[in-house]
N, C-alpha and C positions, 0 to 999 in steps of 0.2 A: 358487890365489886363495882368500882367506878368504870363506866363505859369508856373505852379507848378507841381512837382512830388507828386502825392497824392495816398495814400493807403486807400482804402475804405474797412472796415471790417464789415461783417454781418454774424451772425450765422443763416442764412436763405437761402432759395432758391429764387433767384431773378425772376424766372419764375412766382412766385405767390406773391412776395413781392413788391407791387406797389410803396410804399414810397421809398424804397431804389433804385429801378429801376429808378424812376423819378430823384432822386438826382444824380445817376450815369450819366444820360443823361444831367443834368444841367452842371456837371463838364466837360463832353465831349464837349458840345456845346461851353464852354468857352475856349476850347483849352488846357485844362490841360492834363497831361500824367497820366492816371489812372491805378493803379494796383488794381484788385478786389479780395478780399479774402472772399469766401462764400461757401455754400454747393454746389450750382450749379447755372448756369446762361445760358441764350442764348449767343452764341458767338458774340463777337464784334471784328472787325478788328483792332481797335485802343486801345483795353483794354487787358491787360495781366490778365488771370484768374488763381488764385491759389485756389484750392479746400481745404476747411477746413473740418475736420471730423464732421459729425452730432453726436449728443449726443445719443448713443445707450447703454442701460444698460441691461445686463443680470442679473440673480439672484445674482451672486457673486459681480458684480460691484455695484448693488443696496445695498447690505449689507455693503460693504466697504464705499461707499459714504455716506450712512445713518449714519454709525458710526462716520465718520469724521465731518459730519454736526451737529450731536447731541453733539459731544465733542467740538464743536465750533472751530475746527481746520480748519478755513475757507480758509486760504491760501493753505493748502494741498488739501482741498476739491476742490478748484478752479482748481488747476493743474490736479487733478484726473479727474474732469468732463470736463473741457474745454481746458486743456493744448494742445498746438499745437507747432510743431517744424517747424517754417517758416523761410526760409533763403532767403535773397534778396541781389542782387549784388550792388544795389545803395541805398543811403540814401533817405529818403522822406522829403519833405518840410512840408507836412500836413498829418495827419492820421485822418480820419473820422470814428469814432467807433459808431456802431448802437446797442443800448440797452446795459444794464449794463454788460452782459456777455462778450461783446467785449472790454470793457474798460481796464481791466487789461492787456490783450494781446496788446492793443495799447501802453500802457506804457512800456511793456517789449520790444517792437520794436521801441520805441520813438527816440532814438539818439538825434538829434537836431530838430526833427520835432515838429511842433505845433499840439496840439490835440483838435479836435472838437468832442463833444459828442452829439449824437442825441438820446434822450430818447423818445422812442415811447410810453412808459407807465410810470406811477409812480412806479418805481421798488420795493420800500419797502412795497407796498400794492398791488402788482400785482394780485395775486390770493388769497386775504385775505378771500374770502368766503369759501376756502377749508381748512379744518382742517389740513390735512397732509402737505399742502404747508406751513401753518403757523408754524407747528412744525419743519420742516426741512429747509425751504428756506427763511422765512422772516428775521431771524437774519443774514443769509448769504448775502442777498441782502442789508440789512442795513449796514453791514460791508463793502461791496464793494462800496456803495455810499459814506459812511463817509471817506473811505480811498482815493478814487480816484477823486470824483467830485470836491472837492476844488482845485485840481491841474490842471484841464483842462483849456485850453486857451480860449475856447468859448463853449457854449452849446446851443442846440436848442431842441424844443419839439413841440408837435402837437397842444396844446391849452393852453389858459390862466390859467385855473384851475390847470392843472398839473404844469405849469410854476410857479405859485404862491406857490405851495406846495414845490417844489424843493428849491425855493429861501428862504422860511421860515425855512426849516430844514437844508439846506446845504450852504446857503450864496452865491449861484451862481444864477444870474438872466438869465434864458434862453430866447433866442429870439424865438418867436412863428413862426414856419413855418408849415402851415396847410397841410392836406392831399388833398388839392385841385387838381382836375383833369385838364388836358389841356383844353384850351378854345375851344368850338365848336360853330360855327356860324350856328345854325340850327333853324328851326321854330317849334313851338309846334304843336302837332296834336290836332285837335278839338275833344272834348269829345263827345262820343256817349252816349246819355242819357239812352239807353237801355242796354248798356254793359260798365260798368265802371271797368277798369282793374287796379288792385292793384299789386304791385311787391315788393319783398324784395330780395336783392342780397348780397352775402358775403360768409361766411363760416358757416358750421354747427358745432357748439360746444355746449355741454349741458348747460353750464353756461349762454348762451344767451337766453335760454328758448323760442325758436322759436315757440313752440307749442301754446304759448299764442295767436299768430295770428290766429290759428285754432279756438280758443274760440271766438276771435273777429268776425270771419266769421259767427258763429252761430247767431249773432245779426245783420247781414247784409242781405238784401233781395237778390233775384236772379238776380238783375242787376249786382252784384259785383262778380268778379273772383279774385283769388290770385295766382300768380306764384312765386315760390321760385327759383331764379337763384343762385344755390349754387356751389361753387368751389368743384371739386372732392376731397374728404378728403384723407389723407394719414395715420393719426394716428388712431389706432384701436378704441379708444373711440369715435372719430368723425365719423368713418365709421358706427359703431353700432348705433350712435345717428341718423345719416341720415336714416338708415333703419327703425328706430323707427318712425321718422317723416313721412316717406312714408306710413307706416302701419297705423298711426293715421289719415292720410289724406284720406285714402280710403273711409271713410264714407261720404266724401263731394266731389262730382264730380267737383266742382268749383275750387278746389285747384290742381295746377299742379306743376310739377318739370321739366321744360324744360332743355335740355342739356346745360351745360355751354358753353359760346362762348369765343374766344380769347379777351383779353383786348381791342384791337383796334376796336373790333366790338360792345363793350358793350354799349357805349353811344347811338349809333344809334338804338340798340335793345330797350333800355330803353325808347327811344323817342316814342315808340309805345304804352306805358302805360299811365296811368292818374295820379296815386298817388304812391309814394314810401313810404312803411310802415317800420317804425323802432320802435319796442316796446320791447326794451331790458331793463329789470329791473336793477336798480343800485345795484347789489348784492355785488359789491366791488367798491373801490375808482375810479378805472380806467373807469369802466362802467358809474359811476356817472358823470364823466368828459369827456366822449368820444366826439370826433368830427371826425367821421369815413369817410373813403373813400366813402362809399355808399351815404352819405349825399351830398357830392359835385358832385358825379356822377349824382344824380337826378337833381341837379341844372343845370349842363351842358346839360343834356338830355331834359331840359325844361318840367319836370313833377312836379306836386305838392308834398307836404310832408304831411304825416299823422304820427305823432310821439308822443312818450311819453315825459314827461317834463324834459329831460336832459338839464341842464342850457345853455350850449353854443349852442346847436342845436336850442333850444327854442328862444334864443336871436336873432339869424340870421333869423329864420323862421318868427318871429313876426315883426322884423324890415322891412324885404323886402316883407312881406305878401305872403309867399310861400306856406302856407297850414294851417292845424289845429294841435293844440297841446292839448293833453289830460291833465286833471288836475292831473292824477295819472297814474299808470301802470296797472290799471284794464282794461282788453281787452274790456269789455262791454262799458266802458265809452269812449274809443277811437272809438268804433263802433257808439255810439250815435253821436259823432262829425261828423263822416263821413256821416252818414245817413241824417244829417241836410243840407248837401251841395247840392246846385243846380248845374247842369252841367255848368252853366255860371260862378259860383264861381270857379270851378275847372279850367276852361279856364283862369280865371283871375290869379290864382296861377301860371299857366304855363307861362303866359305872363310876370308876375313879375320876373320870373327866369332870364330874359335877363339882368336886372340890376345886380342881384346877380352874374351871370356868369362873368360879367366884373370885379366885385369886388373880387371874389374868383376864381382864376385860377392858373395853374402851372407857367405861365410866371412871375407873381408877386413873387412867391416863388423862382423862378430861380434867379431873380435879388437879392433877399435877401441873398440866400445862397452864391452866388458869391461875394457879398459885404463882407460877413463875411470872406470868404477865402482871399479876397484881402486885408482886413484890418489886418490880422494876422501879 
């Protein structure tokens, strides 16, 4: 493949943004010259890092941005909220913009570059469960999508449900590149019938309603334990929510909060568990169509799944026989499914992960992304 000069833009911290970090490494592995514009990142010898400013709003900025958004002065609102003064000495062949807030900046810097848009979520309905977001940001995101998405040269997203919604509303057919983890060639751990270890990993954010898993534990006997491997939060609302979760969990000694580990250690740690639990109710469109990192991490770790009926997760889980899927998001009903499992069934789920790990891994996505770049 011909080496390209590529600008990768993400309004995130790559130390915790697994998807963008993977894509950065895909591009590096292919020999492209990458400039990275993000909030922060680990250093790379072969990558030029340009730090973009995080969105920090004091009271005055909140008042001004709210007035601009309510007045539907969306172009001014974007410049006020996300405007960056980035200067580069060389033109780019490709700009890869992550999420809708990066896309206007990509077009501002475009020159002769081709633009690839990676939609991690369905932006027009991102936090539709929150009234304030609907009032201030839903129209803003719709405006950005309508203005910029039809102009992109290529588009990718995390799953088919979100891809279908973008195609229906904006006429661009995204390529699905999942959040699959790198392939791990490891063996499953045999299930101990006397101690069945459940795990949930990810971030603590109130809309995910992680406390539902505590209700699930009330309907499981003492053979079961639950660990929450949660990334250290930075936003105040998430910090307070994690404190609330820990307070709620004090009444059940079977629930633990181990210290988070570096990403490179996560799969081997998860391998020590038996079932990965995901019971996130579909309070918005994106949660209803999620296909998250944690799902693929459990596959690579060779542990079973115990999940709510999110369509794309359910489809893969049932096809490869990876675990149990509840009929709804009632924690008692998922607990009943788990209680019905014999240890031998859990071991079978773990063994079935081997085929799924070959089908869903980062290497396949690396090929897809580099084919897209090569075909531009």
